[in-house]
C-alpha positions as CSV (number, residue, x, y, z in Angstrom):
1,M,95.9,-14.0,-32.7
2,D,97.2,-10.7,-34.2
3,E,95.9,-7.3,-33.3
4,S,93.5,-7.2,-36.3
5,Q,91.9,-10.5,-35.4
6,A,91.6,-9.5,-31.8
7,R,89.9,-6.2,-32.8
8,H,87.5,-8.1,-35.1
9,H,86.7,-10.5,-32.3
10,L,85.9,-7.7,-29.9
11,T,83.7,-6.0,-32.4
12,Q,81.7,-9.3,-32.9
13,M,81.4,-9.7,-29.1
14,R,80.2,-6.1,-28.7
15,N,77.7,-6.4,-31.5
16,F,76.4,-9.6,-30.0
17,I,76.0,-8.0,-26.6
18,L,74.3,-5.0,-28.1
19,R,71.8,-7.2,-30.0
20,E,71.1,-9.2,-26.8
21,A,70.6,-6.0,-24.9
22,E,68.3,-4.6,-27.6
23,E,66.3,-7.9,-27.7
24,N,66.0,-8.0,-23.9
25,S,65.0,-4.4,-23.9
26,E,62.3,-5.0,-26.4
27,M,61.1,-8.0,-24.4
28,I,61.0,-5.9,-21.3
29,R,59.1,-3.1,-23.1
30,S,56.7,-5.6,-24.5
31,K,56.1,-7.3,-21.1
32,A,55.7,-3.9,-19.4
33,M,53.1,-2.8,-22.0
34,E,51.3,-6.1,-21.6
35,E,51.2,-5.6,-17.9
36,Y,50.2,-2.0,-18.3
37,H,47.2,-2.9,-20.5
38,I,46.2,-5.7,-18.1
39,E,46.4,-3.4,-15.1
40,K,44.6,-0.7,-17.1
41,A,41.8,-3.1,-18.1
42,T,41.6,-4.3,-14.5
43,I,41.3,-0.7,-13.2
44,V,38.7,0.2,-15.9
45,V,36.6,-2.9,-15.1
46,A,36.8,-2.1,-11.4
47,A,35.9,1.5,-12.0
48,K,32.9,0.5,-14.2
49,K,31.8,-2.0,-11.6
50,K,32.0,0.7,-8.9
51,I,30.1,3.2,-11.0
52,A,27.4,0.5,-11.7
53,L,27.2,-0.3,-8.0
54,D,27.0,3.4,-7.1
55,Y,24.3,3.9,-9.7
56,E,22.4,0.8,-8.5
57,K,22.5,2.1,-4.9
58,K,21.3,5.6,-6.0
59,E,18.6,4.0,-8.1
60,K,17.4,1.9,-5.1
61,L,17.6,4.9,-2.8
62,A,15.6,7.0,-5.3
63,S,13.1,4.1,-5.6
64,V,12.7,3.8,-1.8
65,Q,12.4,7.6,-1.4
66,K,9.8,7.6,-4.2
67,R,7.8,4.8,-2.5
68,T,8.1,6.6,0.8
69,T,6.9,9.8,-0.7
70,I,3.9,8.1,-2.4
71,S,3.1,6.2,0.8
72,Q,3.2,9.5,2.9
73,E,1.1,11.3,0.3
74,F,-1.4,8.4,0.3
75,N,-1.6,8.3,4.1
76,H,-2.0,12.1,4.2
77,S,-4.8,11.9,1.7
78,R,-6.4,9.0,3.6
79,I,-6.2,10.9,6.9
80,E,-7.9,13.9,5.2
81,I,-10.6,11.7,3.8
82,L,-11.3,10.0,7.1
83,Q,-11.3,13.4,8.9
84,A,-13.8,14.7,6.3
85,Q,-15.9,11.6,7.0
86,D,-15.7,12.2,10.8
87,D,-16.7,15.8,10.3
88,C,-19.7,14.7,8.2
89,I,-20.7,12.1,10.8
90,L,-20.4,14.7,13.5
91,Q,-22.7,17.0,11.6
92,V,-25.2,14.2,11.2
93,S,-25.0,13.5,14.9
94,E,-25.5,17.1,15.7
95,R,-28.5,17.3,13.5
96,A,-29.9,14.2,15.2
97,R,-29.2,15.8,18.6
98,S,-31.1,18.9,17.5
99,Q,-34.1,16.6,16.9
100,L,-34.0,15.1,20.4
101,S,-35.8,18.1,21.9
102,L,-38.8,17.1,19.9
103,V,-39.1,13.7,21.7
104,S,-40.6,15.3,24.9
105,R,-43.3,17.2,22.9
106,N,-45.5,14.1,22.8
107,T,-46.2,13.9,26.5
108,E,-47.6,10.4,26.7
109,K,-44.9,8.8,24.5
110,Y,-42.2,10.6,26.5
111,R,-43.7,9.5,29.8
112,L,-43.5,5.9,28.7
113,L,-40.0,6.4,27.4
114,L,-38.9,7.8,30.8
115,Q,-40.4,4.8,32.5
116,K,-38.5,2.4,30.3
117,L,-35.2,4.4,30.8
118,I,-35.7,4.2,34.6
119,I,-36.4,0.4,34.5
120,Q,-33.3,-0.1,32.3
121,C,-31.1,1.8,34.8
122,L,-32.5,-0.1,37.7
123,E,-31.8,-3.5,36.0
124,I,-28.2,-2.4,35.4
125,M,-27.6,-1.0,38.8
126,R,-29.5,-3.4,41.0
127,E,-29.2,-1.1,44.0
128,P,-31.8,-1.1,46.8
129,D,-32.0,2.7,47.2
130,V,-32.0,4.9,44.2
131,L,-32.2,8.6,43.4
132,V,-33.5,9.9,40.0
133,I,-32.0,13.0,38.4
134,C,-34.1,14.7,35.7
135,R,-34.9,18.0,34.1
136,E,-37.0,20.5,36.1
137,Q,-39.7,20.4,33.5
138,D,-39.8,16.5,33.7
139,R,-40.4,16.3,37.4
140,A,-44.1,15.7,37.2
141,L,-43.7,13.0,34.6
142,I,-41.0,11.3,36.6
143,E,-43.2,11.3,39.7
144,S,-45.9,9.7,37.7
145,V,-43.8,6.7,36.5
146,L,-41.7,6.0,39.7
147,V,-44.2,3.5,41.1
148,P,-44.9,1.7,37.8
149,A,-41.2,1.5,37.1
150,K,-40.5,0.1,40.6
151,Q,-43.2,-2.5,40.1
152,A,-42.0,-3.5,36.6
153,Y,-38.4,-3.8,37.9
154,E,-39.3,-6.0,40.9
155,A,-41.5,-8.2,38.7
156,S,-38.8,-8.8,36.1
157,T,-35.9,-9.3,38.6
158,A,-37.6,-10.6,41.8
159,I,-35.4,-8.0,43.6
160,T,-37.0,-5.6,46.1
161,L,-36.4,-1.9,45.5
162,S,-36.5,-0.3,48.9
163,S,-36.8,3.3,47.7
164,I,-36.7,5.3,44.5
165,S,-37.2,9.0,44.5
166,L,-36.3,12.3,42.8
167,N,-33.1,14.1,43.7
168,P,-34.5,17.6,44.5
169,R,-31.2,19.3,44.7
170,R,-29.5,18.2,41.5
171,P,-31.6,18.6,38.2
172,L,-30.2,17.9,34.8
173,P,-28.8,21.0,33.0
174,P,-31.2,23.2,31.1
175,D,-29.7,22.3,27.7
176,C,-30.3,18.6,28.3
177,C,-32.9,17.2,25.8
178,G,-34.4,14.8,28.4
179,G,-34.0,11.3,29.9
180,V,-32.7,10.4,33.4
181,V,-29.6,9.7,35.5
182,L,-30.0,7.3,38.4
183,T,-27.5,7.3,41.3
184,A,-27.0,5.2,44.4
185,N,-24.6,4.9,47.4
186,G,-24.1,8.6,47.6
187,G,-23.4,9.0,43.9
188,R,-20.7,6.3,43.8
189,V,-22.9,4.2,41.5
190,S,-24.7,5.9,38.6
191,C,-26.4,5.1,35.3
192,N,-26.7,7.8,32.7
193,N,-29.7,7.3,30.5
194,T,-30.2,10.8,29.1
195,L,-31.3,11.2,25.5
196,E,-27.9,12.6,24.5
197,T,-26.1,9.6,26.0
198,R,-28.5,7.2,24.3
199,L,-27.8,8.9,21.0
200,Q,-24.0,8.8,21.5
201,L,-24.1,5.1,22.3
202,A,-26.3,4.4,19.3
203,V,-23.9,6.3,17.0
204,E,-20.9,4.5,18.4
205,K,-22.5,1.1,18.1
206,K,-23.7,1.8,14.5
207,L,-20.7,3.7,13.4
208,P,-19.5,1.2,10.8
209,E,-23.0,1.0,9.3
210,I,-23.3,4.8,9.3
211,R,-19.9,5.1,7.5
212,H,-20.9,2.5,4.9
213,T,-24.3,4.2,4.4
214,L,-22.9,7.7,4.0
215,F,-19.7,6.7,2.1
216,P,-20.3,3.4,0.4
217,N,-17.3,3.8,-2.0
218,A,-14.9,5.6,0.3
219,L,-12.1,4.6,2.6
220,H,-13.2,3.3,6.0
221,K,-11.4,3.0,9.3
222,E,-10.3,-0.5,10.3
């Protein structure tokens, strides 16, 4: 092979190597771009998914906060309504209490009421020796019903009542509307049957009915 042929052969080899290198370079660029687009798409999908999850969390949190706020506002309103109802019932009770003082104006009816209140206390206490506490202005009426009350109690229970008398040193307070308090065993046993106590017990017992009557379409306590 002469020099000219050798040079030609080298040129051919060089050109072949360059073509191969260019083709390989193109393949590498193409493969790199393909991997780049795949990676880019993966990152974009992951980012969108994260954004969607973050938005969903924020939306759920906002929904929970909204429900919590609505619930708190509802409970606050309900408490205000119930408080207003309680205030109204208290006013009704106070008006009823203001009428209790009228009970003792009818002397005969009040005397019979005092006798029944004493009998009721005796039946509850079932003590042999009892003291009666009353208002100063009711002493005469109480004195007049002690014997009939004792007799009625013993007849209904077949229990002997050894003694029943007024407590001379401890009257009911002046602002009391009437009724009696019975004590025994040095005050360790007692039964409160004042008119105020009877009213309070009646209100407590009838409270659901009172609420429904006064507020038929309103919220009521459980």
